[in-house]
C-alpha positions in Angstrom: 21.2 8.3 31.9 22.7 11.7 34.4 21.6 14.2 33.4 22.8 16.2 36.5 23.3 19.8 35.2 26.2 22.1 36.0 26.3 24.1 38.5 27.7 26.7 36.2 28.7 28.5 32.2 31.5 29.9 30.8 28.8 32.3 31.2 28.0 32.5 34.7 31.6 31.2 36.0 32.0 34.4 38.1 29.4 33.2 40.2 31.9 30.8 42.2 35.3 32.4 41.5 36.2 32.8 45.7 39.2 32.9 47.3 37.8 31.0 50.0 37.2 28.5 47.5 40.7 28.8 46.0 42.3 28.6 49.2 41.2 25.7 49.8 42.1 23.9 46.2 45.1 25.1 47.3 45.6 23.0 49.3 44.8 19.3 48.3 47.2 17.6 45.1 43.9 18.8 42.5 45.6 17.0 39.0 43.4 14.5 39.2 40.3 17.0 38.2 42.3 17.6 34.5 43.9 13.9 34.1 41.1 14.1 31.4 38.1 15.9 29.9 36.0 15.0 32.3 31.6 16.4 32.2 30.6 17.4 35.8 29.3 14.2 37.2 32.7 12.9 37.0 34.1 16.1 38.5 32.1 16.4 41.6 33.0 12.6 42.0 36.7 13.4 42.1 35.7 16.0 44.4 33.7 14.3 46.7 36.5 12.4 46.6 39.8 14.9 47.2 37.5 16.8 50.4 37.2 19.7 48.1 34.1 21.2 47.7 31.9 20.7 44.0 31.4 23.6 42.9 35.1 24.9 43.5 37.1 22.3 42.2 34.3 22.8 38.6 34.6 27.0 38.8 38.6 25.7 38.3 37.6 23.0 35.6 35.7 25.5 33.5 37.8 28.3 33.9 40.7 26.4 32.8 38.9 25.0 29.0 38.8 29.2 28.7 41.5 29.9 26.3 41.6 27.2 24.6 36.9 27.1 24.0 35.6 27.8 20.5 32.1 28.7 19.2 31.3 28.1 16.1 29.2 28.7 14.0 26.1 26.8 15.1 22.5 26.8 17.2 22.0 25.2 20.2 17.9 25.4 21.0 18.4 28.5 23.3 20.0 30.2 20.8 23.0 30.1 22.3 26.1 28.5 20.5 27.9 25.0 20.1 32.0 25.3 21.0 34.7 22.9 21.1 38.2 22.9 23.3 41.4 22.3 21.5 42.2 20.6 24.8 44.3 18.6 25.9 43.1 15.3 25.5 41.6 16.3 21.7 44.5 16.9 20.8 46.5 14.0 21.7 43.5 12.0 20.6 43.8 13.1 17.8 47.0 12.7 16.6 47.0 8.5 17.7 44.0 8.6 15.2 46.5 10.6 12.8 49.4 7.6 13.4 46.9 5.4 13.1 46.1 6.1 9.9 49.5 7.0 8.1 47.6 11.0 8.3 44.5 10.5 7.1 45.0 7.9 3.7 45.3 4.2 3.6 49.2 4.0 3.9 49.4 1.5 6.1 46.7 -0.5 4.1 49.1 -0.4 1.0 52.5 -2.1 2.0 54.0 -3.9 -0.7 54.4 -7.2 2.4 51.2 -6.7 3.5 48.4 -8.8 2.6 46.5 -5.5 1.2 49.1 -5.3 -1.1 45.8 -7.5 -3.6 43.9 -5.0 -4.5 41.6 -8.7 -4.8 42.3 -8.1 -0.9 41.9 -4.5 0.0 38.4 -4.7 -1.9 37.2 -7.6 0.5 38.0 -5.8 3.4 35.6 -3.0 2.1 33.0 -5.0 1.1 33.7 -7.0 4.8 33.7 -3.8 6.5 30.5 -2.6 4.1 28.5 -4.9 5.6 29.7 -5.2 8.6 29.1 -1.0 8.9 25.9 -1.2 7.3 24.2 -4.9 9.7 24.9 -3.0 13.3 24.3 0.3 12.3 21.1 -1.5 12.0 21.3 -3.3 15.0 21.9 -0.3 17.0 18.4 0.7 15.8 16.4 -2.3 17.3 16.5 -4.2 13.2 15.1 -7.7 14.6 17.3 -10.0 12.8 21.1 -11.4 14.4 23.7 -10.0 12.9 25.2 -13.8 11.2 21.0 -13.8 9.3 22.2 -10.0 8.6 25.5 -10.8 6.7 24.3 -14.4 5.1 21.8 -12.3 3.8 23.7 -9.8 2.3 26.8 -12.8 0.8 24.2 -14.1 -0.3 21.9 -11.7 -2.1 18.5 -12.4 -1.4 15.5 -10.8 -0.7 15.6 -9.4 3.0 12.2 -11.8 5.1 11.7 -9.1 7.4 11.3 -5.7 8.5 14.7 -5.6 10.1 16.8 -7.0 7.5 15.3 -4.5 5.4 16.9 -2.2 7.4 20.0 -3.9 6.8 19.6 -3.9 3.1 19.2 -0.3 3.5 22.1 0.5 5.5 24.0 -1.4 3.2 23.2 0.1 -0.1 22.9 3.8 1.3 26.9 3.6 2.6 27.0 2.7 -0.6 25.3 5.8 -2.3 27.6 7.9 -0.2 30.7 6.9 -1.5 28.9 8.5 -4.4 28.0 12.0 -3.3 32.2 12.2 -2.2 32.4 15.4 -4.2 28.6 17.4 -4.2 28.0 19.4 -1.3 25.8 18.8 1.7 22.6 19.4 1.3 19.4 18.8 2.8 18.1 17.2 -0.3 21.1 15.4 0.3 20.2 14.7 4.0 16.5 13.3 2.6 17.9 11.0 -0.5 19.8 8.8 2.0 16.7 9.2 4.4 14.1 7.8 2.1 16.8 5.5 1.2 17.5 4.9 4.3 13.9 4.5 5.8 12.8 2.5 2.5 10.1 -0.3 3.3 10.4 -0.2 6.8 8.3 3.0 7.6 4.3 2.8 9.2 3.6 5.4 7.3 5.6 5.5 3.7 4.6 9.4 4.2 7.5 9.8 6.6 10.4 9.3 4.5 11.9 12.2 2.2 10.0 14.9 4.4 11.4 16.6 7.2 9.5 16.1 10.6 6.2 18.4 11.3 5.3 20.7 14.4 2.5 17.7 14.8 4.7 15.0 15.5 6.1 13.8 18.4 9.4 13.7 18.4 11.0 12.2 21.6 14.5 11.3 22.3 14.4 8.4 25.1 16.1 5.9 27.8 15.5 3.2 26.1 16.2 1.2 29.4 13.1 3.8 31.9 11.6 5.0 28.3 12.4 8.6 30.3 13.0 11.6 28.5 17.1 12.2 27.0 16.2 15.2 25.0 13.7 17.1 22.6 15.1 18.5 19.4 14.5 22.1 17.9 11.3 23.1 17.5 10.0 21.2 13.5 9.1 24.8 12.8 13.2 26.2 12.2 14.3 22.4 10.9 14.2 24.8 7.5 16.6 27.6 8.4 19.0 25.4 11.3 19.2 22.5 8.6 20.6 25.6 6.2 23.5 26.4 9.0 24.2 23.1 9.5 25.2 22.6 5.7 26.8 25.8 5.1 29.1 24.4 8.0 30.1 21.0 6.7 30.5 22.3 2.9 32.5 25.2 4.7 36.7 25.6 3.6 37.7 25.8 8.0 41.0 25.8 7.1 43.8 28.4 8.6 42.8 30.4 11.2 39.5 28.7 11.3 41.0 25.2 10.8 38.8 22.5 12.0 39.9 18.9 11.7 38.5 16.6 9.5 37.2 14.0 11.6 36.2 17.1 14.1 33.9 17.9 11.4 33.3 14.2 10.9 31.3 13.8 14.2 30.5 17.5 15.1 27.8 16.0 11.9 27.0 13.4 13.8 26.0 15.0 16.3 24.2 18.2 15.1 22.2 15.8 13.2 21.5 13.5 15.8 20.4 16.6 17.5 18.5 18.8 15.1 16.6 15.5 14.8 14.8 16.1 11.1 12.6 12.9 10.7 10.2 11.4 12.3 12.4 7.7 12.1 16.2 7.2 10.2 18.3 9.8 11.8 21.2 7.8 13.2 21.3 5.9 10.5 22.3 8.8 9.0 24.3 10.6 11.6 26.2 7.6 10.9 26.1 7.5 7.3 27.1 11.4 7.0 29.5 10.5 9.2 31.6 8.5 6.7 31.0 10.7 4.2 32.7 13.5 4.8 35.6 10.9 6.5 35.9 10.0 3.1 35.7 13.5 1.4 38.8 14.9 3.3 40.9 12.2 2.4 40.5 8.9 4.7 40.1 6.6 2.8 40.8 4.3 6.2 37.9 4.6 6.9 36.3 2.7 3.6 38.2 -0.4 6.0 36.9 1.0 9.0 33.9 0.3 11.3 32.4 2.1 13.8 27.9 0.9 15.2 29.3 -2.3 16.0 31.7 -0.8 19.2 29.0 1.9 19.8 26.1 -1.3 19.6 28.2 -2.9 22.5 29.3 0.5 24.4 26.3 1.5 23.7 25.1 3.9 26.9 27.9 5.7 26.2 26.6 6.7 23.0 23.3 9.0 24.2 25.7 10.3 27.2 27.6 11.5 25.2 25.6 13.9 23.8 24.0 14.3 26.8 26.9 15.8 28.4 27.7 18.5 25.6 24.0 19.2 25.7 24.2 19.9 29.7 27.5 21.3 30.1 27.3 24.8 27.1 26.6 23.1 24.1 30.5 21.7 24.6 30.9 19.4 20.9 34.7 17.9 22.9 32.9 15.1 25.0 30.7 13.8 21.8 34.1 14.0 19.4 36.1 12.9 22.5 34.0 9.6 22.7 33.8 9.7 18.6 37.6 9.2 18.7 38.1 6.3 21.6 35.1 4.4 19.2 37.7 5.5 16.2 40.7 3.4 17.7 39.4 0.6 19.8 38.2 0.8 15.5 42.0 1.1 14.0 42.7 -1.3 16.5 40.6 -3.9 15.9 41.4 -3.4 11.9 44.7 -4.4 12.5 44.3 -7.2 14.9 41.8 -8.1 11.0 44.9 -7.4 8.8 47.4 -9.7 11.3 44.3 -12.3 11.6 44.3 -12.2 7.6 47.8 -12.9 6.6 47.8 -16.2 8.9 44.8 -16.8 6.9 46.7 -17.1 3.4 49.5 -17.9 5.3 47.1 -20.9 6.1 46.1 -21.1 2.5 49.5 -21.8 0.5 49.6 -26.1 2.5 46.1 -26.4 0.1 48.8 -25.4 -3.3 50.0 -29.0 -2.4 46.4 -29.9 -3.5 46.0 -28.9 -6.7 49.2 -25.8 -7.3 47.4 -23.3 -9.3 44.4 -22.7 -7.5 43.6 -19.0 -6.8 44.0 -17.0 -3.7 39.8 -15.9 -4.4 39.7 -20.1 -4.4 42.5 -21.1 -1.5 40.7 -18.9 0.8 37.1 -20.5 0.6 38.3 -23.2 0.8 40.4 -21.9 3.8 37.3 -20.1 5.2 35.4 -23.9 4.3 37.8 -25.8 6.9 36.5 -23.1 10.1 33.2 -23.5 9.6 31.7 -26.7 8.0 28.7 -26.9 6.5 29.0 -23.7 4.3 27.1 -23.1 1.8 29.1 -21.2 -1.7 26.7 -19.7 -3.9 28.4 -18.0 -7.4 26.7 -14.2 -5.4 27.8 -15.2 -2.3 32.0 -15.6 -4.4 31.0 -13.3 -6.4 30.1 -10.5 -3.2 32.7 -11.4 -1.3 35.7 -11.3 -4.2 34.3 -7.9 -5.8 34.2 -10.4 -9.2 31.4 -11.0 -11.9 29.0 -14.0 -12.3 32.0 -15.4 -15.3 34.7 -15.2 -12.9 33.3 -17.5 -9.0 31.6 -19.4 -11.8 35.6 -20.1 -13.1 36.2 -20.8 -8.9 33.4 -23.3 -8.4 33.5 -25.4 -10.4 37.4 -25.3 -11.3 36.6 -26.7 -7.8 34.2 -29.1 -8.5 37.0 -30.4 -11.3 39.1 -30.9 -9.3 36.6 -32.8 -6.5 37.1 -30.5 -3.7 33.2 -29.8 -3.8 30.5 -31.0 -4.7 27.2 -28.9 -5.7 23.1 -29.8 -5.3 20.8 -28.1 -6.6 18.0 -24.9 -3.9 14.9 -24.3 -6.6 17.6 -22.8 -10.2 19.9 -22.2 -8.0 23.0 -24.3 -7.7 24.4 -24.5 -4.8 28.5 -25.2 -4.2 29.4 -27.4 -1.2 33.3 -28.2 0.0 33.3 -32.0 -0.6 33.2 -33.9 2.8 37.0 -35.5 2.5 39.5 -31.9 2.1 40.5 -32.5 5.9 41.3 -35.2 5.8 43.1 -34.8 2.2 45.1 -32.3 3.8 45.5 -35.3 7.0 47.2 -37.5 5.1 50.0 -34.5 2.9 50.3 -34.2 7.0 48.7 -30.5 6.7 
């Protein structure tokens, strides 16, 4: 992890404002320095490529950011305030997110001619997102399970078989709880409740759940690749006051001249919980859950359908680096917020792709009506899934969880498919297992489907 300290902050910028430095910069095209909101480590590399003095280039970049710089009522460990810049790159990224989300809500998901015009289809997508986010958020924190096993466990409703699977269950329950708390202001008690849900039956020392870390607990944030220290959190003694200030920031109405865009604020809360590191374990999962809480609380219902943790996990090196860049450069939260906005944009692109696939699945499922004219959409999608995943076992509980229906409706769907000789049953203990008949594909082929 690159931890090169910038040569100056806003406070000591004048040290580098020398006439000879600006004379040198005036001789080359320095637009590349300002195209993106780059940290010192990248500005230095570009300056060297341009054959200009890196410190002079950095001073110019920092000077250009001053007019858009805003201090926040959140303190770093050194007593200085965090801040953020309303840089063009940030405004542009927010515009793209708002445009993609219909201004924050799920307007795009309610199109009359889209697959999600059907409330049941929207429910299936919410469940899919909830399950995927629970699995991926746990995998980021090292849960010893596979994504497939985690998803299968949540869909089937079986009991967890390992601590890793318990972490996934806990994440699933925590994300559900967050949605129940949308009218509740953030408080230290709420954070403690959330961390308790997230860590239940997963800690070597159960007493670490539901409390703040103590001064005798040596909590370090390390780079797991080489075990080097990335960051030392604020002192445990300061946590009650610091968390009170963070909750006040979260609950304050940042409107009018104090306006902070809700997604920017949600991203700041994500960062700050990671920065404060208030617990011995569960900080990352708590931070990501609070991001969802604030986004949903402020009308961004799109995040019921959009997961971010898989993208964080797959490009994981950028995640701690965004924390480091912020910490090293004046507490400049712009780096972390831009990182989160990039993740969100990728997630929204994937959501659009998923919706296109879902619409294709619905179109493909219509061929099954040639076998039975009155199959409902749930039944058609189950059979379509079985054709793509031969040998999959289905249960009343998995059909319930996938479609948000009660047990009686799920059992009716499945038993009806058995009656039509499209499924067969077997037993696993006392549980009935439903399997699609091996002849389904042949029957479709005979009909030219």
